[in-house]
N, C-alpha and C positions, 0 to 999 in steps of 0.2 A: 504493500500500500504506500509506503514512504517513497519508493522509487517512482510509483505512478504519479504521486502528488508533485514530486520534484520535477519530473519530466513535463508535467502539465504546466507548471509555473514557468519553466524555461521556454516551453513551446509558446505560451501566451505572450511572453516578452518578445520573442522573435516574430510572432504573428503580427502583433500590433506595430512592431518596428517596420515590417514589410508593408503593411497597409498604409501607414502614414508617410512612407518614403515616396520618392519619385515613381511615377507610374511604370517606368522601365524596370525598376527594382521588382515591382509586383509581377510584371510580365516574365522576368527571368525566374522568379521564384515559382511561378505556376509551371513553367516549362521544366524546371528541375524536379518539381513535385511529380509531374506526369512521368518523367523518365524513371524516377524512383519507383513509382507505382507499377509501371510496365516491367521493370526489372524483377520486381517481386512476383508479379503475376506470371511472367515467363518462367521463372524458376519453379513456382508451384506446379505449373502445367507441364513442365519438362520440355519446353520448346527448345529446339536445336539452335545452335549458335548462328547459323546462316539466317534463320528466320528472325532471331533476336535483332541482328544487324539491320535487316530490312524493316523491322518494326520500329526501331529507334529512328531510322531515317524517315520513315513514313510519318511518325509523330512530329518530327521537326518540320516536315513539309506542310502538314496540316496546321501546325502552329503558325507557320509563315503565311499560310493562306488566310488565317484569321487576322493576322496583323496587317496584311497588305490588301485585304479585300478580294482575295482570289480563292475563296473557299471551294467552289465547284472544281476548279482546276486542280487544287490540292487533293481533293477527294478522288478525282479520276486518276491522277498520277499514283496515289497510294494504292488504290485498287489494282491498277495495272502492275505495280511492282510485286504485289502478293500473288497475283495470277501467274505472272512470269516465273515465280518461284516454284509453282507446281511443275513446270517443265524442267527446271533446273534440278529439283529434288526428286523427280520421278524415279521410283525404284529405291530411294533412300527413305522417303517419307510419303505419307498418304495425304490426300486432299483435305481430310478432316483436320489434321494438325495445322496446315496452312490457313484454312478458313477460320479455325479457332483463333489463331494468332492474329489474323487480319481483323476479325470482329472485335476482339478485346482491345487491340491497338486503336481502332477507330472509335469505339465506344468510350473508352477512358479519355482519349485525347480530345475528342469533340466536346464531350460533356464538361470536362474540367477547363478547357480553354474558354468556355463561356463566362468564366470569372473575369477574363479580360474584356469581354463584351459588356459585362455589368459595369466595370470600371469606366469604359468608354462612354456608354449610353447614359449612365446614371452618375455616380460619383464614388470616391474612395470609401465613403461610409457605408454605402449600399453593399459593397463587397462583403461586409461583415455578416449580412443577413443570412446567406446560405449556411454559414458556420453556426450562427445562433440556432437555426432550426435543427441542424444536425447534432451539434454538441449538446444542446440543452435536451434534445430527445434522448441522447445516450445517457446523460446524467439523470434525467427524470426516470427513465426506464430502469437504470441501475438501482437507484434508491427505492423506488416503488416496488420493484421486483424483489429486492432484498428483504424489505420489511413487510410487504403485503402480498407478495407473489404466492399464489396457490395453484392457479390453473395454467398449464403449459400452453404456449402459443403455437409453436411448430417444433415439437420435440425431435422430429427426424432430421431437422436442419440445425437447430440451435437448442439443445436440451435445457439450457438455463433461462431462456427467455419465457416470460409469462404474459398473460393477457393483462394482468394488473400493471406489470411493468410497461407494457405498450401504452396503456391509458395514461400512466404517469408521465411518460415521454411526450405524449400529445399535449397534455395539460401544460407542462413546463415550457414546451416549444411555443405554444399559443400565448402564454403569459409573457414569455420573453420577447416575442415579436411585438406585442402590444406595448411593452415597456420601451422597446427600441424606438418606435415612432413617437411615443410620448416624450422621451428624453431628447430625441433628435429635434422635435419641434420646439421644445422648451429652450434648448441650447442654441440652435441655429436661428430661430425666429423670435425667441423670447415670448412665446405664447403657449396656448393649449391646443393639443391635437383635436381635430374635429371628430365627432362621432363616426362619420363616414370613414375617415382615415383609420380610426381604431378598429372598426369592423373589417376593413380591407386587410389590415396587417394581422388581425386575429385569424382571418381566412388563410393568409399566407403561412402563418405559423402552424395552423391546424393541418392543412394539406401537405405542407412541407415536412411535417413530422411523419405522416404516413409514408411519404416517398423516401425519407431518410431511413426509416426502418426497413423499407423494401430494399434499398440499396445495401444495407447491412446484411440482410438475408440472402440477397443475390450473391454477395461476396462469400458468404458462408457456404452456400451451395457449391460454389466453384472449388473452394479449398477442401471441403469434405469429400467431394467427388474425386479429388486428387489425393486424398488420404493425408491431408495436412491439418494441423491444429491452428497454426498462425502463418501469416505471409512472410514474417521475418522477425528480427529481434533488435532492430536498430533503435527502437524507442523503448527504453527500459520501463517495464510495467505496462506497456501498451501493445507490444508486439512489433509488427512492421508498419510501414507507411500506409499500406492498404487497410490494415486493421484499424487505423485511426481516421482515415479519410474515406472509407468505403461509403458511408452514409452521405458524405458531401457530394459525391459524384452524381447521385441520382436527383438530389434536390436542387442543384445549381441551375439546370435549364428551366425548371419550373419557376424559380425565383426571378430569373431573367425575364421570362415572358409575362409573369404576373406583374412585374414592375413596369414593363413597357406598355402592356395592354390594360392593366387595371389601375395602376397608380399614377403614372406620368400622363 
């Protein structure tokens, strides 16, 4: 527990340091985060080194596509690279491995790179929102599950998760999202958040928590199917990068589109 707390404190310091730095620092951090997540996923899935190399290259191409407004071209190039690997690896690997590596690369890279879009279309403070939904969901689920958990949620995927924990995560994420907009309006505008704004952010926190828990379960499905307990051990007390950010992946696109179409 002490390792987990210390890692969390250090992580929060680094997190806010990145958020409030120049936007290129955030872009670089997101790209490094994606690379770390892919490295762990490739390792768990047993992806061969040739596909890893193509995966990292494809991830960089997709990130560049986001940064320079050439997303479709980046997606096409990435797909072509993986499809060409089917020819190169024929007889050494099957198409399932290639397609699995391709899907995970595109899925993680596209979803996480949307943090950059949030920074561009909204502001640096809004980048915090996906993490509020994800991490408060994790925290609420952990404590509610520990003290109140009786009914298993999906024992075949994650034996420790409970329905009570899931509800606790949803409640804390919803409350945290409401507090976010209340504090932001008070600090930035010196006023009170409108009822409409509070309801919109409660909705974001509520749905965001569902998606955060889905992302966590999806990541658990993958590692359990591969016979692994954790994705890594780089974060003491937390496991790997994917173990800490798996819920962020799924909630980030929702927060982006909710902010663009619901709030702004």
